[in-house]
Backbone as a chain_set.jsonl record, in Angstrom:
{"seq": "XXXXXXXXXXXXXXXXXXXXXXXXXXXXXXXXXXXXXXXXXXXXXXXXXXXXXXXXXXXXXXXXXXXXXXXXXXXXXXXXXXXXXXXXXXXXXXXXXXXXXXXXXXXXXXXXXXXXXXXXXXXXXXXXXXXXXXXXXXXXXXXXXXXXXXXXXXXXXXXXXXXXXXXXXXXXXXXXXXXXXXXXXXXXXXXXXXXXXXXXXXXXXXXXXXXXXXXXXXXXXXX", "coords": {"N": [[-13.994, -31.695, -12.685], [-14.0, -30.71, -10.035], [-11.47, -31.588, -9.272], [-9.83, -30.059, -10.969], [-10.359, -27.539, -9.955], [-9.281, -27.775, -7.396], [-6.576, -28.163, -7.998], [-5.98, -25.729, -9.307], [-6.466, -23.946, -7.22], [-4.512, -24.748, -5.424], [-2.213, -24.081, -6.858], [-2.464, -21.31, -6.9], [-2.226, -20.745, -4.178], [0.401, -21.596, -3.727], [1.756, -19.808, -5.378], [1.257, -17.343, -4.051], [2.496, -17.928, -1.628], [5.157, -18.117, -2.414], [5.646, -15.482, -3.223], [5.388, -14.183, -0.752], [7.524, -15.354, 0.593], [9.634, -14.352, -0.937], [9.454, -11.621, -0.339], [10.095, -11.709, 2.344], [12.761, -12.54, 2.224], [13.966, -10.307, 0.972], [13.326, -8.254, 2.818], [14.693, -9.142, 5.063], [17.359, -9.77, 4.251], [18.116, -8.024, 2.246], [18.018, -6.499, -1.062], [20.044, -7.373, -2.752], [20.422, -9.998, -2.104], [18.298, -11.302, -3.142], [17.46, -13.972, -4.873], [16.407, -16.588, -7.107], [17.052, -19.069, -6.081], [17.395, -18.48, -3.342], [14.813, -17.741, -2.609], [13.429, -20.094, -3.155], [14.59, -21.768, -1.234], [13.782, -20.418, 1.107], [11.037, -20.763, 0.922], [10.825, -23.469, 0.955], [10.707, -25.104, -1.301], [11.453, -26.753, -4.45], [13.953, -25.748, -6.904], [12.901, -26.018, -9.435], [10.237, -25.828, -8.8], [9.834, -23.116, -8.159], [10.576, -21.96, -10.576], [8.504, -22.695, -12.201], [6.481, -20.919, -11.545], [7.761, -18.429, -11.626], [9.744, -17.663, -14.074], [12.017, -16.075, -14.336], [14.176, -13.858, -12.424], [13.424, -11.205, -12.726], [10.75, -11.464, -13.437], [9.757, -12.338, -11.029], [10.237, -10.086, -9.357], [8.57, -8.192, -10.594], [6.09, -9.42, -10.13], [6.04, -9.28, -7.342], [5.805, -6.507, -6.883], [3.413, -5.992, -8.227], [1.729, -7.444, -6.604], [1.838, -5.881, -4.311], [0.649, -3.543, -5.24], [-1.972, -4.437, -5.635], [-2.514, -5.155, -3.009], [-2.484, -2.649, -1.808], [-4.731, -1.465, -2.978], [-6.663, -3.095, -1.84], [-6.356, -2.422, 0.865], [-7.243, 0.252, 0.874], [-9.912, -0.157, 0.156], [-10.721, -1.631, 2.389], [-10.496, 0.336, 4.364], [-12.426, 2.145, 3.537], [-14.706, 0.564, 3.936], [-14.559, 0.276, 6.712], [-15.072, 2.884, 7.583], [-17.671, 3.246, 6.64], [-18.978, 1.297, 8.146], [-18.641, 2.337, 10.699], [-20.116, 4.671, 10.563], [-21.596, 8.025, 10.511], [-19.983, 9.658, 8.953], [-19.726, 11.615, 5.951], [-20.585, 10.595, 2.568], [-19.241, 11.929, 0.552], [-15.891, 12.491, -0.266], [-15.026, 10.128, 0.799], [-13.415, 8.144, -0.412], [-10.882, 9.371, -0.723], [-10.309, 9.906, 1.948], [-10.1, 7.305, 2.896], [-7.871, 6.529, 1.476], [-5.889, 8.117, 2.636], [-5.916, 7.029, 5.242], [-5.128, 4.409, 4.663], [-2.556, 4.884, 3.795], [-1.32, 5.417, 6.191], [-1.541, 2.984, 7.331], [-3.581, 2.247, 8.999], [-7.067, 1.921, 9.735], [-9.659, 4.174, 10.124], [-12.143, 4.207, 12.588], [-14.808, 5.811, 13.784], [-13.452, 8.062, 16.036], [-11.01, 7.102, 16.747], [-7.988, 5.13, 16.286], [-8.754, 2.199, 14.889], [-8.001, -0.36, 13.918], [-5.343, -2.33, 12.554], [-4.68, -2.23, 9.085], [-3.786, -4.499, 7.881], [-2.317, -7.688, 8.765], [0.887, -8.524, 10.304], [1.956, -10.722, 9.016], [1.408, -10.447, 6.372], [3.402, -8.992, 5.277], [3.172, -6.329, 4.611], [4.207, -3.306, 3.11], [6.818, -4.209, 3.003], [9.066, -3.383, 1.675], [9.981, -1.166, 2.96], [11.676, -1.75, 4.976], [14.446, -1.339, 5.276], [17.08, 1.008, 4.394], [18.584, 0.067, 2.268], [16.907, -1.815, 1.071], [14.811, -0.13, 0.304], [16.088, 1.62, -1.53], [16.933, -0.225, -3.429], [14.52, -1.332, -4.424], [13.228, 0.92, -5.444], [14.995, 1.518, -7.496], [14.624, -0.766, -9.022], [11.98, -0.452, -9.874], [12.12, 1.987, -11.284], [13.845, 1.271, -13.306], [12.493, -0.491, -14.897], [10.433, -0.287, -17.46], [7.887, -1.328, -18.049], [6.944, -2.09, -15.535], [7.028, 0.383, -14.256], [5.104, 1.699, -15.751], [2.833, 0.349, -14.884], [2.597, 1.306, -12.276], [2.204, 4.007, -12.852], [-0.245, 3.891, -14.202], [-1.858, 2.946, -12.137], [-1.772, 5.067, -10.249], [-2.867, 7.069, -11.829], [-5.446, 6.115, -12.094], [-6.304, 6.271, -9.4], [-6.194, 9.073, -9.083], [-8.226, 9.907, -10.821], [-10.444, 8.812, -9.5], [-10.376, 10.295, -7.123], [-10.863, 12.856, -8.048], [-13.482, 12.649, -8.582], [-14.796, 12.335, -6.205], [-16.646, 13.738, -4.807], [-15.862, 16.033, -3.474], [-14.135, 19.232, -3.507], [-12.017, 19.337, -6.297], [-9.399, 20.31, -6.343], [-8.733, 20.381, -3.63], [-8.966, 17.643, -3.036], [-6.902, 16.633, -4.632], [-4.704, 17.909, -3.478], [-4.704, 16.723, -0.92], [-4.237, 14.065, -1.636], [-1.644, 14.28, -2.791], [-0.215, 15.098, -0.539], [-0.516, 12.842, 1.098], [0.774, 10.911, -0.483], [3.314, 12.057, -0.467], [3.977, 11.841, 2.259], [4.118, 9.084, 2.495], [6.372, 8.461, 0.868], [8.296, 9.985, 2.144], [8.434, 8.625, 4.571], [9.332, 6.216, 3.51], [11.886, 6.793, 2.518], [13.112, 7.828, 4.703], [13.198, 10.593, 5.235], [13.206, 12.644, 7.421], [10.57, 12.046, 8.629], [7.422, 13.02, 10.088], [6.647, 12.439, 13.547], [4.925, 10.809, 16.299], [2.774, 12.92, 18.225], [2.685, 15.094, 16.465], [2.575, 13.835, 13.985], [0.107, 12.508, 14.198], [-1.576, 14.739, 14.25], [-1.119, 15.801, 11.712], [-2.156, 13.754, 10.069], [-4.839, 13.808, 10.883], [-5.516, 16.369, 10.047], [-5.357, 16.088, 7.271], [-7.419, 14.233, 6.814], [-9.565, 15.759, 7.719], [-9.546, 17.853, 5.864], [-10.437, 16.462, 3.685], [-13.057, 16.123, 4.243], [-16.312, 17.265, 3.77], [-17.246, 20.663, 4.486], [-16.076, 23.149, 6.806], [-12.659, 24.055, 6.13], [-9.885, 22.239, 7.554], [-7.931, 23.832, 8.9], [-9.317, 26.204, 9.308], [-11.284, 25.272, 11.002], [-9.837, 24.756, 13.336], [-9.109, 27.356, 14.058], [-11.585, 28.479, 14.562], [-12.363, 27.067, 16.784], [-10.596, 27.834, 18.696]], "CA": [[-14.178, -30.27, -12.418], [-13.54, -30.443, -8.674], [-10.021, -31.787, -9.24], [-9.222, -28.895, -11.615], [-10.475, -26.421, -9.014], [-8.325, -28.01, -6.31], [-5.24, -27.929, -8.547], [-5.842, -24.287, -9.54], [-6.393, -23.3, -5.914], [-3.204, -25.081, -4.865], [-1.225, -23.279, -7.577], [-2.599, -19.924, -6.434], [-1.665, -20.693, -2.828], [1.858, -21.69, -3.861], [2.181, -18.535, -5.963], [1.253, -16.337, -2.991], [3.509, -18.308, -0.639], [6.459, -17.763, -2.977], [5.767, -14.027, -3.143], [5.623, -13.843, 0.648], [8.896, -15.767, 0.893], [10.53, -13.399, -1.6], [9.419, -10.38, 0.436], [10.838, -11.954, 3.582], [14.185, -12.551, 1.883], [14.393, -8.93, 0.728], [13.223, -7.489, 4.061], [15.689, -9.62, 6.029], [18.726, -9.868, 3.74], [18.402, -6.994, 1.259], [17.704, -6.797, -2.458], [21.157, -8.07, -3.391], [20.309, -11.42, -1.776], [17.101, -11.863, -3.768], [17.69, -14.882, -5.991], [15.397, -17.644, -7.158], [17.489, -20.116, -5.151], [17.121, -18.038, -1.97], [13.361, -17.789, -2.397], [13.06, -21.507, -3.109], [15.002, -22.267, 0.08], [12.914, -19.8, 2.105], [9.683, -21.322, 0.802], [10.875, -24.914, 1.106], [10.329, -25.765, -2.553], [12.578, -26.995, -5.342], [14.218, -24.698, -7.892], [11.909, -26.203, -10.489], [8.941, -25.364, -8.308], [9.724, -21.657, -8.288], [10.666, -21.617, -11.994], [7.173, -22.892, -12.786], [5.705, -19.701, -11.301], [8.551, -17.242, -11.983], [10.866, -18.169, -14.874], [13.189, -15.212, -14.169], [14.149, -12.993, -11.246], [12.653, -10.011, -13.065], [9.333, -11.832, -13.356], [9.447, -12.386, -9.599], [10.183, -8.711, -8.853], [7.342, -7.593, -11.125], [4.961, -10.01, -9.408], [6.071, -8.741, -5.981], [5.279, -5.15, -6.896], [1.998, -6.085, -8.594], [1.055, -7.906, -5.394], [1.708, -4.743, -3.404], [-0.353, -2.641, -5.811], [-3.278, -5.002, -5.314], [-2.69, -5.049, -1.565], [-2.795, -1.247, -1.519], [-6.132, -1.273, -3.347], [-7.463, -3.789, -0.83], [-6.297, -1.633, 2.094], [-8.132, 1.406, 0.707], [-11.28, -0.674, 0.218], [-10.978, -1.979, 3.791], [-10.683, 1.571, 5.123], [-13.757, 2.64, 3.147], [-15.694, -0.276, 4.62], [-14.503, 0.582, 8.142], [-15.746, 4.163, 7.802], [-19.104, 3.01, 6.433], [-19.468, 0.535, 9.299], [-18.658, 3.215, 11.869], [-21.178, 5.66, 10.388], [-21.356, 9.392, 10.957], [-19.163, 10.421, 8.012], [-20.404, 11.773, 4.665], [-20.078, 9.828, 1.436], [-18.289, 12.781, -0.161], [-14.532, 12.441, 0.262], [-14.755, 8.855, 1.486], [-12.306, 7.414, -1.023], [-9.61, 10.023, -0.407], [-10.051, 9.68, 3.382], [-9.634, 5.92, 3.007], [-6.513, 6.521, 0.924], [-5.03, 8.68, 3.684], [-5.82, 6.05, 6.325], [-4.338, 3.276, 4.18], [-1.168, 5.343, 3.781], [-0.836, 5.309, 7.564], [-1.61, 1.59, 7.736], [-4.679, 2.034, 9.934], [-8.378, 2.353, 9.265], [-10.364, 4.929, 11.149], [-13.522, 3.935, 12.953], [-15.118, 6.851, 14.748], [-12.379, 9.046, 16.212], [-9.76, 6.469, 17.15], [-7.411, 4.131, 15.408], [-9.497, 1.015, 15.267], [-7.351, -1.621, 13.634], [-4.367, -2.325, 11.472], [-5.312, -2.614, 7.835], [-3.387, -5.866, 7.573], [-1.457, -8.266, 9.768], [2.311, -8.521, 10.022], [2.315, -11.832, 8.155], [1.22, -10.06, 4.976], [4.611, -8.264, 4.881], [2.783, -5.063, 4.006], [5.295, -2.321, 3.1], [8.057, -4.939, 3.267], [10.192, -2.694, 1.054], [10.414, -0.032, 3.786], [12.372, -2.294, 6.14], [15.787, -0.774, 5.413], [17.423, 1.934, 3.313], [19.058, -0.727, 1.13], [15.724, -2.37, 0.417], [14.087, 0.973, -0.336], [16.836, 2.074, -2.699], [16.94, -1.298, -4.419], [13.217, -1.491, -5.057], [12.989, 2.118, -6.26], [15.794, 1.337, -8.706], [13.989, -1.812, -9.824], [10.787, 0.123, -10.498], [12.52, 3.013, -12.25], [14.565, 0.656, -14.411], [11.617, -1.391, -15.655], [9.402, 0.583, -18.022], [6.574, -1.958, -17.93], [6.552, -1.995, -14.133], [6.769, 1.794, -13.989], [3.813, 2.015, -16.372], [1.778, -0.175, -14.016], [2.442, 2.267, -11.182], [1.611, 5.219, -13.403], [-1.661, 3.617, -14.467], [-2.541, 2.84, -10.845], [-1.929, 6.405, -9.674], [-3.804, 7.802, -12.682], [-6.78, 5.638, -11.721], [-6.623, 6.884, -8.112], [-6.446, 10.495, -9.27], [-9.568, 10.033, -11.41], [-11.42, 8.549, -8.437], [-10.373, 11.406, -6.169], [-11.485, 14.009, -8.697], [-14.92, 12.385, -8.624], [-15.126, 11.845, -4.863], [-17.678, 14.573, -4.199], [-15.326, 17.238, -2.835], [-13.376, 20.082, -4.416], [-10.96, 18.538, -6.917], [-8.092, 20.824, -5.927], [-8.506, 19.898, -2.264], [-8.739, 16.2, -3.113], [-5.566, 16.422, -5.191], [-3.752, 18.351, -2.455], [-4.652, 15.686, 0.114], [-3.575, 12.899, -2.231], [-0.211, 14.559, -2.916], [0.351, 15.104, 0.816], [-0.456, 11.449, 1.547], [1.861, 10.279, -1.235], [4.57, 12.606, 0.034], [4.252, 11.251, 3.569], [4.523, 7.694, 2.268], [7.74, 8.414, 0.357], [9.153, 10.51, 3.209], [8.65, 7.471, 5.441], [10.069, 5.201, 2.769], [13.277, 7.196, 2.352], [13.646, 8.316, 5.966], [13.477, 12.026, 5.096], [12.645, 13.35, 8.578], [9.108, 11.909, 8.702], [6.854, 13.455, 11.366], [6.418, 11.349, 14.487], [4.14, 11.066, 17.498], [1.606, 13.797, 18.218], [2.689, 15.891, 15.236], [2.11, 12.973, 12.901], [-1.335, 12.324, 14.38], [-2.247, 15.981, 13.857], [-1.028, 15.9, 10.253], [-3.105, 12.809, 9.483], [-6.183, 14.319, 11.148], [-5.703, 17.529, 9.177], [-5.62, 15.601, 5.918], [-8.773, 13.658, 6.773], [-10.515, 16.867, 7.858], [-9.596, 18.547, 4.583], [-11.194, 15.621, 2.758], [-14.431, 16.025, 4.74], [-17.05, 18.492, 3.431], [-17.446, 21.596, 5.588], [-14.979, 24.098, 6.966], [-11.313, 23.482, 6.057], [-9.368, 21.842, 8.866], [-7.253, 24.95, 9.559], [-10.358, 27.127, 9.747], [-11.958, 24.658, 12.145], [-9.004, 24.961, 14.52], [-9.179, 28.763, 14.429], [-12.906, 28.74, 15.116], [-12.503, 26.428, 18.091], [-9.622, 28.4, 19.644]], "C": [[-13.643, -29.9, -11.034], [-12.021, -30.565, -8.585], [-9.294, -30.597, -9.864], [-9.25, -27.685, -10.687], [-9.449, -26.554, -7.898], [-6.903, -27.71, -6.779], [-4.992, -26.433, -8.735], [-5.692, -23.534, -8.229], [-5.028, -23.538, -5.269], [-2.113, -24.26, -5.537], [-1.248, -21.829, -7.104], [-1.995, -19.767, -5.047], [-0.132, -20.735, -2.868], [2.44, -20.393, -4.402], [2.287, -17.453, -4.886], [2.309, -16.639, -1.938], [4.911, -17.953, -1.128], [6.689, -16.255, -2.935], [6.076, -13.585, -1.717], [7.05, -14.205, 1.054], [9.905, -14.804, 0.279], [10.594, -12.091, -0.823], [10.192, -10.535, 1.743], [12.345, -11.936, 3.328], [14.701, -11.127, 1.716], [14.402, -8.123, 2.019], [14.322, -7.873, 5.05], [17.127, -9.456, 5.529], [19.102, -8.79, 2.729], [18.157, -7.466, -0.163], [18.797, -7.625, -3.116], [21.091, -9.579, -3.167], [19.08, -12.073, -2.409], [17.489, -12.665, -5.009], [16.589, -15.928, -5.976], [15.76, -18.776, -6.205], [17.157, -19.743, -3.708], [15.635, -18.118, -1.657], [12.888, -19.231, -2.307], [13.401, -22.105, -1.748], [14.099, -21.715, 1.178], [11.534, -20.439, 2.111], [9.652, -22.832, 0.994], [10.401, -25.659, -0.122], [11.582, -25.966, -3.396], [12.783, -25.814, -6.28], [13.211, -24.796, -9.037], [10.542, -25.696, -10.081], [8.779, -23.868, -8.453], [9.798, -21.226, -9.751], [9.327, -21.796, -12.699], [6.35, -21.616, -12.67], [6.434, -18.45, -11.793], [9.795, -17.69, -12.749], [12.139, -17.338, -14.758], [13.054, -14.4, -12.883], [13.32, -11.746, -11.517], [11.157, -10.285, -12.99], [8.879, -11.879, -11.903], [9.303, -10.981, -9.027], [8.91, -8.02, -9.323], [6.128, -8.116, -10.371], [4.89, -9.495, -7.976], [5.447, -7.351, -5.936], [3.805, -5.125, -7.297], [1.166, -6.542, -7.396], [0.842, -6.758, -4.423], [0.704, -3.717, -3.919], [-1.753, -3.134, -5.464], [-3.553, -4.92, -3.82], [-3.057, -3.644, -1.138], [-4.262, -0.961, -1.826], [-7.053, -1.918, -2.315], [-7.492, -3.004, 0.475], [-7.224, -0.425, 2.023], [-9.587, 0.96, 0.798], [-11.66, -1.038, 1.65], [-11.256, -0.727, 4.624], [-12.01, 2.245, 4.776], [-14.833, 1.882, 3.91], [-15.737, 0.029, 6.114], [-15.23, 1.884, 8.447], [-17.251, 4.014, 7.636], [-19.7, 2.303, 7.642], [-19.583, 1.41, 10.542], [-19.781, 4.235, 11.786], [-20.734, 7.05, 10.805], [-20.523, 10.244, 10.025], [-19.872, 10.496, 6.667], [-19.788, 10.892, 3.586], [-19.012, 10.618, 0.68], [-16.916, 12.738, 0.51], [-14.143, 11.107, 0.87], [-13.551, 8.125, 0.893], [-10.962, 8.044, -0.679], [-9.285, 9.891, 1.08], [-9.531, 8.266, 3.607], [-8.198, 5.789, 2.511], [-5.515, 7.042, 1.954], [-4.828, 7.666, 4.806], [-4.97, 4.853, 5.914], [-2.858, 3.632, 4.11], [-0.528, 5.169, 5.15], [-0.858, 3.875, 8.062], [-2.664, 1.305, 8.778], [-5.966, 2.509, 9.292], [-9.116, 3.011, 10.408], [-11.775, 4.398, 11.35], [-13.866, 4.926, 14.056], [-13.957, 7.819, 14.831], [-11.041, 8.411, 16.546], [-9.227, 5.526, 16.101], [-7.985, 2.782, 15.796], [-8.715, -0.268, 15.053], [-6.287, -1.422, 12.579], [-5.052, -2.811, 10.212], [-4.88, -3.994, 7.377], [-2.444, -6.356, 8.65], [0.002, -8.261, 9.343], [2.691, -9.593, 9.013], [2.162, -11.49, 6.686], [2.461, -9.376, 4.417], [4.259, -6.972, 4.174], [3.908, -4.044, 4.185], [6.632, -2.971, 3.468], [9.27, -4.188, 2.738], [10.634, -1.469, 1.836], [11.275, -0.484, 4.966], [13.769, -1.707, 6.342], [16.064, 0.148, 4.235], [17.892, 1.187, 2.075], [17.885, -1.296, 0.35], [14.986, -1.279, -0.34], [14.782, 1.416, -1.624], [16.801, 1.032, -3.812], [15.626, -1.432, -5.153], [12.85, -0.271, -5.891], [13.758, 2.004, -7.574], [15.166, 0.297, -9.623], [12.772, -1.275, -10.561], [11.179, 1.1, -11.601], [13.187, 2.411, -13.478], [13.738, -0.276, -15.265], [10.433, -0.585, -16.174], [8.001, -0.017, -17.89], [6.054, -1.857, -16.5], [6.22, -0.555, -13.768], [5.43, 2.221, -14.578], [2.649, 1.507, -15.531], [1.522, 0.781, -12.85], [1.799, 3.552, -11.678], [0.118, 5.033, -13.651], [-2.46, 3.554, -13.166], [-2.789, 4.216, -10.241], [-2.865, 7.263, -10.512], [-5.238, 7.402, -12.36], [-7.222, 6.234, -10.389], [-6.989, 8.348, -8.293], [-7.831, 10.733, -9.86], [-10.643, 9.81, -10.356], [-11.507, 9.722, -7.471], [-11.041, 12.645, -6.755], [-13.001, 13.864, -8.79], [-15.436, 11.873, -7.278], [-16.096, 12.755, -4.119], [-17.172, 15.78, -3.442], [-14.556, 18.043, -3.885], [-12.173, 19.324, -4.973], [-9.561, 19.01, -6.529], [-7.742, 20.335, -4.53], [-8.199, 18.41, -2.264], [-7.335, 15.893, -3.62], [-4.488, 16.814, -4.192], [-3.588, 17.286, -1.379], [-3.93, 14.452, -0.411], [-2.07, 13.103, -2.323], [0.477, 14.571, -1.553], [0.5, 13.681, 1.34], [0.661, 10.694, 0.827], [3.218, 10.753, -0.725], [4.958, 12.008, 1.366], [4.746, 9.818, 3.419], [5.987, 7.624, 1.825], [8.741, 9.021, 1.34], [9.46, 9.4, 4.209], [9.591, 6.47, 4.779], [11.559, 5.509, 2.695], [13.904, 7.745, 3.628], [13.993, 9.784, 5.947], [12.768, 12.826, 6.185], [11.127, 13.254, 8.632], [8.588, 12.382, 10.054], [6.519, 12.256, 12.239], [5.456, 11.785, 15.581], [2.938, 11.964, 17.295], [1.535, 14.633, 16.943], [2.16, 15.075, 14.068], [0.602, 12.764, 12.988], [-2.105, 13.562, 13.926], [-2.235, 16.159, 12.337], [-2.059, 14.988, 9.595], [-4.54, 13.279, 9.689], [-6.489, 15.501, 10.235], [-6.043, 17.095, 7.757], [-7.023, 15.014, 5.806], [-9.826, 14.745, 6.895], [-10.658, 17.635, 6.548], [-10.438, 17.778, 3.568], [-12.636, 15.419, 3.192], [-15.165, 17.323, 4.444], [-17.316, 19.349, 4.66], [-16.295, 22.572, 5.642], [-13.629, 23.403, 6.787], [-10.765, 23.219, 7.443], [-8.722, 23.006, 9.603], [-8.273, 25.939, 10.099], [-11.08, 26.578, 10.966], [-11.157, 24.897, 13.417], [-9.087, 26.404, 14.997], [-10.514, 29.087, 15.088], [-13.053, 28.175, 16.525], [-11.569, 27.018, 19.131], [-10.143, 29.689, 20.258]], "O": [[-12.929, -28.91, -10.877], [-11.361, -29.766, -7.921], [-8.26, -30.168, -9.354], [-8.299, -26.906, -10.634], [-8.822, -25.572, -7.5], [-6.121, -27.087, -6.06], [-3.932, -25.923, -8.373], [-4.895, -22.601, -8.127], [-4.46, -22.641, -4.646], [-1.189, -23.793, -4.872], [-0.204, -21.2, -6.93], [-1.329, -18.77, -4.768], [0.54, -20.005, -2.14], [3.486, -19.933, -3.944], [3.285, -16.735, -4.817], [2.946, -15.726, -1.412], [5.757, -17.533, -0.339], [7.796, -15.8, -2.645], [6.923, -12.718, -1.498], [7.706, -13.452, 1.774], [10.915, -14.478, 0.902], [11.67, -11.514, -0.665], [10.86, -9.603, 2.192], [13.109, -11.384, 4.119], [15.752, -10.778, 2.254], [15.355, -7.394, 2.294], [14.823, -7.024, 5.788], [18.008, -9.053, 6.287], [20.277, -8.649, 2.387], [18.096, -8.664, -0.438], [18.509, -8.485, -3.947], [21.642, -10.349, -3.953], [18.85, -13.268, -2.226], [17.804, -12.101, -6.057], [15.922, -16.13, -4.961], [14.88, -19.378, -5.59], [16.695, -20.585, -2.938], [15.248, -18.518, -0.559], [12.04, -19.557, -1.476], [12.609, -22.854, -1.175], [13.694, -22.45, 2.079], [10.934, -20.634, 3.168], [8.583, -23.415, 1.176], [9.772, -26.712, -0.017], [12.641, -25.416, -3.093], [11.895, -24.976, -6.435], [12.73, -23.781, -9.541], [9.781, -25.195, -10.909], [7.708, -23.392, -8.828], [9.165, -20.244, -10.139], [9.051, -21.118, -13.689], [5.606, -21.267, -13.587], [5.809, -17.524, -12.311], [10.797, -18.058, -12.135], [13.227, -17.835, -15.048], [11.964, -14.272, -12.327], [12.593, -11.28, -10.64], [10.387, -9.44, -12.533], [7.751, -11.503, -11.585], [8.354, -10.707, -8.292], [8.245, -7.341, -8.541], [5.237, -7.346, -10.013], [3.797, -9.293, -7.447], [4.649, -7.055, -5.047], [3.032, -4.327, -6.767], [0.041, -6.084, -7.199], [-0.206, -6.665, -3.784], [-0.01, -3.093, -3.133], [-2.613, -2.355, -5.053], [-4.68, -4.65, -3.404], [-3.848, -3.458, -0.213], [-4.953, -0.305, -1.047], [-8.091, -1.359, -1.96], [-8.534, -2.924, 1.126], [-7.913, -0.111, 2.993], [-10.402, 1.62, 1.442], [-12.786, -0.786, 2.079], [-12.139, -0.727, 5.481], [-12.642, 2.85, 5.641], [-15.756, 2.481, 4.462], [-16.809, 0.043, 6.719], [-15.929, 1.982, 9.456], [-18.023, 4.589, 8.404], [-20.784, 2.655, 8.108], [-20.504, 1.249, 11.341], [-20.341, 4.629, 12.809], [-19.656, 7.237, 11.371], [-20.363, 11.44, 10.269], [-20.55, 9.547, 6.276], [-18.626, 10.494, 3.675], [-18.012, 10.06, 0.227], [-16.806, 12.929, 1.721], [-13.042, 10.969, 1.403], [-12.754, 7.548, 1.633], [-10.004, 7.332, -0.376], [-8.115, 9.776, 1.445], [-8.626, 8.054, 4.415], [-7.407, 5.026, 3.067], [-4.433, 6.481, 2.123], [-3.705, 7.464, 5.27], [-4.185, 4.34, 6.712], [-2.001, 2.778, 4.338], [0.647, 4.822, 5.261], [-0.264, 3.57, 9.096], [-2.656, 0.235, 9.387], [-5.962, 3.38, 8.423], [-9.19, 2.477, 11.515], [-12.507, 4.169, 10.386], [-13.28, 4.885, 15.138], [-13.518, 8.346, 13.809], [-10.032, 9.113, 16.624], [-9.922, 5.169, 15.149], [-7.738, 2.281, 16.893], [-8.75, -1.167, 15.893], [-6.327, -0.463, 11.808], [-5.903, -3.699, 10.261], [-5.56, -4.603, 6.55], [-1.84, -5.559, 9.368], [0.321, -8.027, 8.177], [3.632, -9.413, 8.24], [2.73, -12.173, 5.834], [2.567, -9.196, 3.203], [4.954, -6.557, 3.246], [4.489, -3.928, 5.264], [7.463, -2.372, 4.15], [10.372, -4.326, 3.271], [11.573, -0.789, 1.423], [11.57, 0.312, 5.858], [14.224, -1.592, 7.48], [15.384, 0.088, 3.211], [17.63, 1.62, 0.953], [17.871, -1.263, -0.881], [14.581, -1.474, -1.487], [14.148, 1.567, -2.668], [16.658, 1.368, -4.988], [15.608, -1.623, -6.369], [12.224, -0.411, -6.942], [13.24, 2.351, -8.636], [15.171, 0.449, -10.845], [12.553, -1.597, -11.729], [10.644, 1.052, -12.708], [13.106, 2.975, -14.569], [14.232, -0.802, -16.263], [9.532, -0.24, -15.41], [7.037, 0.709, -17.647], [4.876, -1.576, -16.276], [5.249, -0.297, -13.058], [4.705, 3.013, -13.976], [1.6, 2.148, -15.466], [0.375, 1.033, -12.484], [0.945, 4.123, -11.001], [-0.684, 5.915, -13.346], [-3.588, 4.041, -13.094], [-3.891, 4.501, -9.772], [-3.585, 8.101, -9.968], [-6.138, 8.242, -12.353], [-8.369, 6.656, -10.247], [-7.976, 8.818, -7.728], [-8.532, 11.656, -9.446], [-11.64, 10.532, -10.319], [-12.6, 10.098, -7.048], [-11.706, 13.394, -6.04], [-13.714, 14.836, -9.044], [-16.38, 11.086, -7.217], [-16.34, 12.561, -2.928], [-17.964, 16.49, -2.823], [-14.355, 17.584, -5.01], [-11.4, 18.738, -4.216], [-8.643, 18.199, -6.402], [-6.611, 19.926, -4.268], [-7.283, 17.96, -1.575], [-6.66, 15.004, -3.103], [-3.472, 16.13, -4.071], [-2.468, 16.978, -0.971], [-3.106, 13.863, 0.289], [-1.3, 12.209, -1.974], [1.612, 14.113, -1.421], [1.513, 13.344, 1.952], [1.403, 9.932, 1.447], [4.149, 9.963, -0.572], [6.127, 11.698, 1.594], [5.665, 9.387, 4.115], [6.755, 6.817, 2.348], [9.903, 8.618, 1.368], [10.601, 9.248, 4.646], [10.516, 5.95, 5.403], [12.394, 4.61, 2.794], [15.086, 8.09, 3.643], [14.972, 10.196, 6.568], [11.846, 13.591, 5.904], [10.453, 14.283, 8.677], [9.247, 12.166, 11.071], [6.154, 11.192, 11.739], [5.205, 12.975, 15.767], [2.179, 11.808, 16.339], [0.452, 14.855, 16.403], [1.381, 15.575, 13.256], [-0.099, 12.835, 11.978], [-3.156, 13.451, 13.295], [-3.217, 16.612, 11.75], [-2.757, 15.403, 8.67], [-5.367, 13.168, 8.784], [-7.598, 15.616, 9.712], [-6.921, 17.676, 7.119], [-7.732, 15.262, 4.831], [-10.872, 14.669, 6.249], [-11.764, 18.021, 6.167], [-11.073, 18.374, 2.698], [-13.364, 14.634, 2.584], [-14.689, 18.391, 4.829], [-17.578, 18.828, 5.744], [-15.616, 22.8, 4.641], [-13.462, 22.272, 7.243], [-11.136, 23.897, 8.401], [-8.934, 23.163, 10.806], [-8.123, 26.453, 11.207], [-11.449, 27.334, 11.864], [-11.729, 25.206, 14.462], [-9.132, 26.657, 16.201], [-10.578, 29.863, 16.041], [-13.774, 28.73, 17.354], [-11.72, 26.745, 20.322], [-9.459, 30.303, 21.077]]}, "num_chains": 1, "name": "protein.A"}
């Protein structure tokens, strides 16, 4: 029993190491350089070793994107936990606020940016490293109906959660769409807001997701 557990754990570790190596190859060399041989070399394993986990390049790409979907869910959960630990914020709107924070890659504790939601070694948002990588991965997702369905199912699940997050459903949906838009604006380099303006946009979204006066109204009242 113990030996089976050790073997299974080792396989899982190798699987994750191969995914991380694949993300590094894409981030450094571009999608066109993503081959099973390149990943095997990056990970320091044999071709047979990678074929055991990923029999085709398409299987590898699907696993890479599924890994990012799960990582995104983990980031949102981490941001929820950070807000709970900090205290002072209502339960209503907590999931959508966590979603906004995860989009930015930071989790809010109190009023400041407390911590990165994940370390650099995780290669979080590895596909945003260059325009070539972004275009290549978008094409890969759009061209694979099964993979696209996974993304659709994930976003449908998020939308259901936001509609039941204790705040106005229209407001929750508006905040979600704004957060998604910011993510893809960053991803494609479409004049994303920077610096102080970006901070204000993120605060506005979190304020909108917090019960009480709308963020814009709050600014008018305080001026």
